[in-house]
A tleap script that builds the chain and sets N, CA, C and O, in Angstrom:
source leaprc.protein.ff14SB
mol = sequence {
  NMET ASN ARG LEU PRO ALA TYR VAL THR LEU
  ASP TYR GLU SER ALA LYS GLN LEU ALA GLN
  LYS ILE PHE GLU ILE TYR ASP LYS ASP GLN
  SER GLY VAL ILE GLU ASN TYR GLU ILE GLY
  GLN MET MET THR ASP THR TYR SER SER ILE
  ASN LYS HIE PHE VAL PRO SER GLN TYR ASP
  ILE GLU THR TYR ILE LYS ILE LEU ASP LYS
  ASP GLY ASP GLY LYS VAL THR LEU PRO ASP
  VAL GLU ALA MET VAL VAL ARG MET MET CYS
  ASN ASN ASN CLYS
}
set mol.1.N position { -33.014 209.958 190.652 }
set mol.1.CA position { -31.619 209.645 190.818 }
set mol.1.C position { -31.485 208.473 191.789 }
set mol.1.O position { -32.097 208.476 192.857 }
set mol.2.N position { -30.691 207.478 191.422 }
set mol.2.CA position { -30.433 206.338 192.298 }
set mol.2.C position { -29.366 206.709 193.316 }
set mol.2.O position { -28.327 207.268 192.966 }
set mol.3.N position { -29.625 206.400 194.553 }
set mol.3.CA position { -28.666 206.670 195.621 }
set mol.3.C position { -28.428 205.385 196.396 }
set mol.3.O position { -29.298 204.521 196.499 }
set mol.4.N position { -27.225 205.289 196.933 }
set mol.4.CA position { -26.926 204.173 197.819 }
set mol.4.C position { -27.667 204.372 199.132 }
set mol.4.O position { -27.941 205.504 199.529 }
set mol.5.N position { -27.990 203.280 199.802 }
set mol.5.CA position { -28.569 203.445 201.141 }
set mol.5.C position { -27.604 204.240 202.014 }
set mol.5.O position { -26.400 204.261 201.763 }
set mol.6.N position { -28.139 204.886 203.031 }
set mol.6.CA position { -27.326 205.744 203.890 }
set mol.6.C position { -26.186 204.973 204.554 }
set mol.6.O position { -25.146 205.561 204.850 }
set mol.7.N position { -26.356 203.689 204.793 }
set mol.7.CA position { -25.326 202.914 205.463 }
set mol.7.C position { -25.130 201.607 204.701 }
set mol.7.O position { -26.005 200.742 204.711 }
set mol.8.N position { -24.001 201.469 204.053 }
set mol.8.CA position { -23.683 200.279 203.280 }
set mol.8.C position { -22.455 199.628 203.891 }
set mol.8.O position { -21.479 200.311 204.203 }
set mol.9.N position { -22.493 198.324 204.064 }
set mol.9.CA position { -21.305 197.619 204.524 }
set mol.9.C position { -20.913 196.577 203.488 }
set mol.9.O position { -21.751 196.066 202.745 }
set mol.10.N position { -19.634 196.279 203.456 }
set mol.10.CA position { -19.093 195.270 202.555 }
set mol.10.C position { -18.304 194.260 203.370 }
set mol.10.O position { -17.841 194.556 204.472 }
set mol.11.N position { -18.157 193.059 202.811 }
set mol.11.CA position { -17.237 192.125 203.441 }
set mol.11.C position { -15.813 192.554 203.086 }
set mol.11.O position { -15.607 193.367 202.184 }
set mol.12.N position { -14.859 192.011 203.787 }
set mol.12.CA position { -13.460 192.424 203.661 }
set mol.12.C position { -12.943 192.314 202.230 }
set mol.12.O position { -12.319 193.249 201.730 }
set mol.13.N position { -13.189 191.202 201.573 }
set mol.13.CA position { -12.685 191.016 200.202 }
set mol.13.C position { -13.342 191.984 199.226 }
set mol.13.O position { -12.678 192.502 198.329 }
set mol.14.N position { -14.629 192.231 199.389 }
set mol.14.CA position { -15.314 193.197 198.516 }
set mol.14.C position { -14.768 194.601 198.723 }
set mol.14.O position { -14.625 195.365 197.768 }
set mol.15.N position { -14.463 194.939 199.970 }
set mol.15.CA position { -13.881 196.252 200.259 }
set mol.15.C position { -12.510 196.382 199.603 }
set mol.15.O position { -12.182 197.436 199.058 }
set mol.16.N position { -11.713 195.328 199.650 }
set mol.16.CA position { -10.399 195.365 199.008 }
set mol.16.C position { -10.534 195.504 197.492 }
set mol.16.O position { -9.743 196.210 196.867 }
set mol.17.N position { -11.517 194.845 196.900 }
set mol.17.CA position { -11.754 194.976 195.458 }
set mol.17.C position { -12.180 196.399 195.109 }
set mol.17.O position { -11.733 196.954 194.105 }
set mol.18.N position { -13.034 196.983 195.927 }
set mol.18.CA position { -13.448 198.367 195.711 }
set mol.18.C position { -12.244 199.300 195.811 }
set mol.18.O position { -12.091 200.210 194.996 }
set mol.19.N position { -11.395 199.077 196.802 }
set mol.19.CA position { -10.189 199.894 196.963 }
set mol.19.C position { -9.300 199.795 195.722 }
set mol.19.O position { -8.743 200.797 195.275 }
set mol.20.N position { -9.168 198.603 195.173 }
set mol.20.CA position { -8.363 198.400 193.963 }
set mol.20.C position { -8.926 199.222 192.806 }
set mol.20.O position { -8.171 199.848 192.062 }
set mol.21.N position { -10.240 199.221 192.654 }
set mol.21.CA position { -10.870 200.002 191.585 }
set mol.21.C position { -10.649 201.499 191.791 }
set mol.21.O position { -10.322 202.221 190.850 }
set mol.22.N position { -10.830 201.956 193.023 }
set mol.22.CA position { -10.601 203.370 193.329 }
set mol.22.C position { -9.159 203.737 193.015 }
set mol.22.O position { -8.893 204.767 192.395 }
set mol.23.N position { -8.237 202.897 193.443 }
set mol.23.CA position { -6.825 203.162 193.217 }
set mol.23.C position { -6.524 203.242 191.720 }
set mol.23.O position { -5.803 204.138 191.282 }
set mol.24.N position { -7.063 202.322 190.943 }
set mol.24.CA position { -6.831 202.318 189.492 }
set mol.24.C position { -7.386 203.578 188.837 }
set mol.24.O position { -6.781 204.108 187.905 }
set mol.25.N position { -8.517 204.056 189.309 }
set mol.25.CA position { -9.113 205.269 188.744 }
set mol.25.C position { -8.217 206.478 188.989 }
set mol.25.O position { -8.009 207.286 188.085 }
set mol.26.N position { -7.689 206.608 190.197 }
set mol.26.CA position { -6.964 207.827 190.552 }
set mol.26.C position { -5.461 207.760 190.358 }
set mol.26.O position { -4.810 208.804 190.334 }
set mol.27.N position { -4.889 206.588 190.220 }
set mol.27.CA position { -3.462 206.487 189.896 }
set mol.27.C position { -3.333 206.557 188.373 }
set mol.27.O position { -2.970 205.584 187.713 }
set mol.28.N position { -3.638 207.722 187.849 }
set mol.28.CA position { -3.740 207.911 186.389 }
set mol.28.C position { -2.441 207.612 185.658 }
set mol.28.O position { -2.466 207.101 184.538 }
set mol.29.N position { -1.306 207.922 186.276 }
set mol.29.CA position { -0.030 207.673 185.605 }
set mol.29.C position { 0.517 206.267 185.897 }
set mol.29.O position { 1.615 205.915 185.469 }
set mol.30.N position { -0.265 205.480 186.630 }
set mol.30.CA position { 0.079 204.098 186.964 }
set mol.30.C position { 1.455 203.982 187.612 }
set mol.30.O position { 2.225 203.069 187.313 }
set mol.31.N position { 1.747 204.925 188.503 }
set mol.31.CA position { 3.042 204.939 189.185 }
set mol.31.C position { 3.050 204.083 190.448 }
set mol.31.O position { 4.106 203.853 191.038 }
set mol.32.N position { 1.880 203.613 190.863 }
set mol.32.CA position { 1.786 202.868 192.109 }
set mol.32.C position { 1.588 203.765 193.316 }
set mol.32.O position { 1.548 203.303 194.456 }
set mol.33.N position { 1.463 205.063 193.044 }
set mol.33.CA position { 1.249 206.070 194.090 }
set mol.33.C position { 0.207 207.053 193.574 }
set mol.33.O position { 0.260 207.467 192.416 }
set mol.34.N position { -0.732 207.425 194.424 }
set mol.34.CA position { -1.667 208.485 194.048 }
set mol.34.C position { -0.990 209.797 194.421 }
set mol.34.O position { -0.833 210.123 195.598 }
set mol.35.N position { -0.595 210.540 193.396 }
set mol.35.CA position { 0.160 211.795 193.556 }
set mol.35.C position { -0.757 212.922 194.031 }
set mol.35.O position { -1.980 212.783 194.023 }
set mol.36.N position { -0.151 214.043 194.444 }
set mol.36.CA position { -0.917 215.184 194.943 }
set mol.36.C position { -2.020 215.616 193.971 }
set mol.36.O position { -3.164 215.817 194.378 }
set mol.37.N position { -1.679 215.756 192.699 }
set mol.37.CA position { -2.692 216.226 191.745 }
set mol.37.C position { -3.803 215.189 191.569 }
set mol.37.O position { -4.945 215.543 191.277 }
set mol.38.N position { -3.471 213.924 191.745 }
set mol.38.CA position { -4.480 212.870 191.645 }
set mol.38.C position { -5.368 212.867 192.898 }
set mol.38.O position { -6.568 212.604 192.810 }
set mol.39.N position { -4.777 213.158 194.053 }
set mol.39.CA position { -5.551 213.285 195.302 }
set mol.39.C position { -6.527 214.447 195.170 }
set mol.39.O position { -7.677 214.341 195.597 }
set mol.40.N position { -6.081 215.551 194.585 }
set mol.40.CA position { -6.967 216.696 194.379 }
set mol.40.C position { -8.184 216.321 193.564 }
set mol.40.O position { -9.299 216.735 193.882 }
set mol.41.N position { -7.982 215.544 192.520 }
set mol.41.CA position { -9.106 215.097 191.691 }
set mol.41.C position { -10.021 214.171 192.482 }
set mol.41.O position { -11.244 214.241 192.356 }
set mol.42.N position { -9.428 213.304 193.295 }
set mol.42.CA position { -10.217 212.399 194.137 }
set mol.42.C position { -11.125 213.208 195.071 }
set mol.42.O position { -12.302 212.888 195.233 }
set mol.43.N position { -10.574 214.241 195.674 }
set mol.43.CA position { -11.354 215.076 196.589 }
set mol.43.C position { -12.466 215.814 195.845 }
set mol.43.O position { -13.605 215.866 196.309 }
set mol.44.N position { -12.129 216.377 194.698 }
set mol.44.CA position { -13.124 217.092 193.898 }
set mol.44.C position { -14.262 216.163 193.493 }
set mol.44.O position { -15.434 216.530 193.588 }
set mol.45.N position { -13.916 214.960 193.041 }
set mol.45.CA position { -14.934 213.987 192.634 }
set mol.45.C position { -15.819 213.569 193.803 }
set mol.45.O position { -17.026 213.393 193.639 }
set mol.46.N position { -15.225 213.410 194.974 }
set mol.46.CA position { -15.996 213.016 196.154 }
set mol.46.C position { -17.046 214.072 196.474 }
set mol.46.O position { -18.209 213.741 196.704 }
set mol.47.N position { -16.648 215.327 196.490 }
set mol.47.CA position { -17.610 216.398 196.751 }
set mol.47.C position { -18.651 216.491 195.638 }
set mol.47.O position { -19.832 216.717 195.903 }
set mol.48.N position { -18.217 216.320 194.414 }
set mol.48.CA position { -19.135 216.373 193.278 }
set mol.48.C position { -20.225 215.299 193.400 }
set mol.48.O position { -21.366 215.516 192.994 }
set mol.49.N position { -19.866 214.155 193.957 }
set mol.49.CA position { -20.829 213.062 194.092 }
set mol.49.C position { -21.972 213.410 195.042 }
set mol.49.O position { -23.023 212.768 195.012 }
set mol.50.N position { -21.772 214.421 195.884 }
set mol.50.CA position { -22.854 214.889 196.759 }
set mol.50.C position { -23.311 216.295 196.359 }
set mol.50.O position { -23.839 217.064 197.162 }
set mol.51.N position { -23.080 216.589 195.071 }
set mol.51.CA position { -23.538 217.849 194.476 }
set mol.51.C position { -22.942 219.098 195.127 }
set mol.51.O position { -23.618 220.115 195.278 }
set mol.52.N position { -21.678 219.005 195.505 }
set mol.52.CA position { -20.968 220.151 196.073 }
set mol.52.C position { -19.767 220.468 195.204 }
set mol.52.O position { -19.066 219.568 194.743 }
set mol.53.N position { -19.538 221.741 194.986 }
set mol.53.CA position { -18.359 222.169 194.233 }
set mol.53.C position { -17.238 222.434 195.231 }
set mol.53.O position { -17.410 223.193 196.184 }
set mol.54.N position { -16.100 221.809 195.006 }
set mol.54.CA position { -14.963 221.968 195.920 }
set mol.54.C position { -13.677 221.893 195.118 }
set mol.54.O position { -13.441 220.943 194.371 }
set mol.55.N position { -12.861 222.905 195.288 }
set mol.55.CA position { -11.530 222.908 194.680 }
set mol.55.C position { -10.541 222.902 195.842 }
set mol.55.O position { -10.373 223.917 196.519 }
set mol.56.N position { -9.881 221.757 196.079 }
set mol.56.CA position { -9.000 221.672 197.248 }
set mol.56.C position { -7.747 222.528 197.103 }
set mol.56.O position { -7.157 222.628 196.027 }
set mol.57.N position { -7.367 223.132 198.202 }
set mol.57.CA position { -6.114 223.882 198.243 }
set mol.57.C position { -4.970 222.885 198.443 }
set mol.57.O position { -5.201 221.706 198.711 }
set mol.58.N position { -3.748 223.371 198.311 }
set mol.58.CA position { -2.592 222.510 198.564 }
set mol.58.C position { -2.621 222.009 200.006 }
set mol.58.O position { -2.268 220.860 200.274 }
set mol.59.N position { -3.036 222.859 200.924 }
set mol.59.CA position { -3.161 222.455 202.329 }
set mol.59.C position { -4.176 221.327 202.480 }
set mol.59.O position { -3.915 220.358 203.193 }
set mol.60.N position { -5.346 221.439 201.812 }
set mol.60.CA position { -6.364 220.385 201.860 }
set mol.60.C position { -5.783 219.061 201.378 }
set mol.60.O position { -5.985 218.019 202.001 }
set mol.61.N position { -5.062 219.113 200.266 }
set mol.61.CA position { -4.476 217.908 199.678 }
set mol.61.C position { -3.446 217.294 200.625 }
set mol.61.O position { -3.459 216.086 200.865 }
set mol.62.N position { -2.569 218.116 201.153 }
set mol.62.CA position { -1.536 217.607 202.066 }
set mol.62.C position { -2.150 217.006 203.326 }
set mol.62.O position { -1.669 215.993 203.833 }
set mol.63.N position { -3.205 217.626 203.826 }
set mol.63.CA position { -3.882 217.106 205.011 }
set mol.63.C position { -4.533 215.762 204.711 }
set mol.63.O position { -4.450 214.835 205.516 }
set mol.64.N position { -5.178 215.658 203.558 }
set mol.64.CA position { -5.838 214.400 203.189 }
set mol.64.C position { -4.808 213.291 202.972 }
set mol.64.O position { -5.057 212.137 203.320 }
set mol.65.N position { -3.668 213.633 202.406 }
set mol.65.CA position { -2.601 212.635 202.235 }
set mol.65.C position { -2.178 212.112 203.603 }
set mol.65.O position { -1.977 210.909 203.768 }
set mol.66.N position { -2.041 212.992 204.576 }
set mol.66.CA position { -1.657 212.558 205.930 }
set mol.66.C position { -2.702 211.618 206.524 }
set mol.66.O position { -2.360 210.672 207.233 }
set mol.67.N position { -3.958 211.876 206.237 }
set mol.67.CA position { -5.040 211.017 206.728 }
set mol.67.C position { -4.970 209.645 206.068 }
set mol.67.O position { -5.108 208.623 206.740 }
set mol.68.N position { -4.757 209.619 204.768 }
set mol.68.CA position { -4.728 208.356 204.032 }
set mol.68.C position { -3.449 207.560 204.249 }
set mol.68.O position { -3.477 206.329 204.231 }
set mol.69.N position { -2.348 208.233 204.450 }
set mol.69.CA position { -1.020 207.600 204.513 }
set mol.69.C position { -0.818 206.892 205.847 }
set mol.69.O position { -0.211 207.440 206.767 }
set mol.70.N position { -1.329 205.680 205.941 }
set mol.70.CA position { -1.300 204.951 207.206 }
set mol.70.C position { 0.092 204.512 207.626 }
set mol.70.O position { 0.357 204.404 208.823 }
set mol.71.N position { 0.994 204.255 206.681 }
set mol.71.CA position { 2.333 203.796 207.065 }
set mol.71.C position { 3.325 204.951 207.217 }
set mol.71.O position { 4.485 204.729 207.564 }
set mol.72.N position { 2.875 206.183 206.960 }
set mol.72.CA position { 3.693 207.364 207.207 }
set mol.72.C position { 4.855 207.565 206.258 }
set mol.72.O position { 5.808 208.271 206.589 }
set mol.73.N position { 4.795 206.950 205.071 }
set mol.73.CA position { 5.906 207.106 204.126 }
set mol.73.C position { 5.746 208.320 203.214 }
set mol.73.O position { 6.585 208.560 202.346 }
set mol.74.N position { 4.666 209.091 203.409 }
set mol.74.CA position { 4.444 210.288 202.604 }
set mol.74.C position { 3.817 210.017 201.252 }
set mol.74.O position { 3.703 210.922 200.426 }
set mol.75.N position { 3.409 208.774 201.019 }
set mol.75.CA position { 2.810 208.388 199.739 }
set mol.75.C position { 1.480 207.694 199.999 }
set mol.75.O position { 1.294 207.032 201.020 }
set mol.76.N position { 0.553 207.862 199.049 }
set mol.76.CA position { -0.718 207.151 199.130 }
set mol.76.C position { -0.634 205.987 198.153 }
set mol.76.O position { -0.633 206.167 196.936 }
set mol.77.N position { -0.562 204.787 198.725 }
set mol.77.CA position { -0.426 203.564 197.934 }
set mol.77.C position { -1.687 202.716 198.075 }
set mol.77.O position { -2.591 203.050 198.841 }
set mol.78.N position { -1.735 201.619 197.330 }
set mol.78.CA position { -2.897 200.739 197.396 }
set mol.78.C position { -3.199 200.281 198.826 }
set mol.78.O position { -4.361 200.327 199.230 }
set mol.79.N position { -2.209 199.842 199.608 }
set mol.79.CA position { -2.544 199.448 200.982 }
set mol.79.C position { -3.168 200.578 201.811 }
set mol.79.O position { -3.998 200.320 202.682 }
set mol.80.N position { -2.778 201.812 201.545 }
set mol.80.CA position { -3.387 202.950 202.243 }
set mol.80.C position { -4.857 203.091 201.864 }
set mol.80.O position { -5.707 203.309 202.727 }
set mol.81.N position { -5.152 202.966 200.580 }
set mol.81.CA position { -6.538 203.084 200.113 }
set mol.81.C position { -7.353 201.898 200.628 }
set mol.81.O position { -8.503 202.065 201.033 }
set mol.82.N position { -6.764 200.708 200.613 }
set mol.82.CA position { -7.456 199.535 201.156 }
set mol.82.C position { -7.824 199.754 202.617 }
set mol.82.O position { -8.947 199.458 203.026 }
set mol.83.N position { -6.883 200.272 203.406 }
set mol.83.CA position { -7.145 200.508 204.828 }
set mol.83.C position { -8.305 201.477 205.011 }
set mol.83.O position { -9.146 201.282 205.889 }
set mol.84.N position { -8.357 202.530 204.181 }
set mol.84.CA position { -9.441 203.502 204.285 }
set mol.84.C position { -10.780 202.861 203.933 }
set mol.84.O position { -11.758 203.024 204.664 }
set mol.85.N position { -10.828 202.135 202.820 }
set mol.85.CA position { -12.096 201.544 202.382 }
set mol.85.C position { -12.567 200.494 203.382 }
set mol.85.O position { -13.751 200.452 203.715 }
set mol.86.N position { -11.672 199.658 203.860 }
set mol.86.CA position { -12.052 198.650 204.855 }
set mol.86.C position { -12.587 199.337 206.109 }
set mol.86.O position { -13.612 198.925 206.651 }
set mol.87.N position { -11.900 200.378 206.571 }
set mol.87.CA position { -12.331 201.113 207.760 }
set mol.87.C position { -13.721 201.727 207.565 }
set mol.87.O position { -14.551 201.711 208.474 }
set mol.88.N position { -13.960 202.264 206.374 }
set mol.88.CA position { -15.208 202.975 206.128 }
set mol.88.C position { -16.377 202.046 205.761 }
set mol.88.O position { -17.533 202.372 206.029 }
set mol.89.N position { -16.076 200.898 205.153 }
set mol.89.CA position { -17.135 200.092 204.572 }
set mol.89.C position { -17.380 198.744 205.241 }
set mol.89.O position { -18.406 198.114 204.986 }
set mol.90.N position { -16.467 198.289 206.088 }
set mol.90.CA position { -16.590 196.920 206.609 }
set mol.90.C position { -17.227 196.814 207.985 }
set mol.90.O position { -17.542 195.709 208.428 }
set mol.91.N position { -17.419 197.892 208.648 }
set mol.91.CA position { -18.037 197.813 209.972 }
set mol.91.C position { -17.276 196.847 210.877 }
set mol.91.O position { -17.866 196.112 211.669 }
set mol.92.N position { -15.942 196.869 210.738 }
set mol.92.CA position { -15.038 196.059 211.565 }
set mol.92.C position { -15.227 194.555 211.460 }
set mol.92.O position { -14.902 193.831 212.401 }
set mol.93.N position { -15.745 194.066 210.339 }
set mol.93.CA position { -15.855 192.613 210.188 }
set mol.93.C position { -14.903 192.153 209.098 }
set mol.93.O position { -15.104 192.435 207.917 }
set mol.94.N position { -13.878 191.448 209.506 }
set mol.94.CA position { -12.849 190.965 208.570 }
set mol.94.C position { -13.139 189.565 208.153 }
set mol.94.O position { -12.386 188.987 207.369 }
savepdb mol mol.pdb
quit
């Protein structure tokens, strides 16, 4: 099985492109917002990628939305996903 190195960094533009792809995958209804049920799938897929079975509760989903929702509007939008990916993948180099 091919695995990514334990620590991968991206430049800022590559991180934004990755965020766009992630957003397109999970915004299934193309509403411009990743809805609760779409967040649940995102969480399930993330755990599945490390060979763990996880079915998020409503509390798990609501908590994760609060983590992702950087502007506090109660919605997970592309800028929220971009902020997460940049934070996680760029090692603070813009």
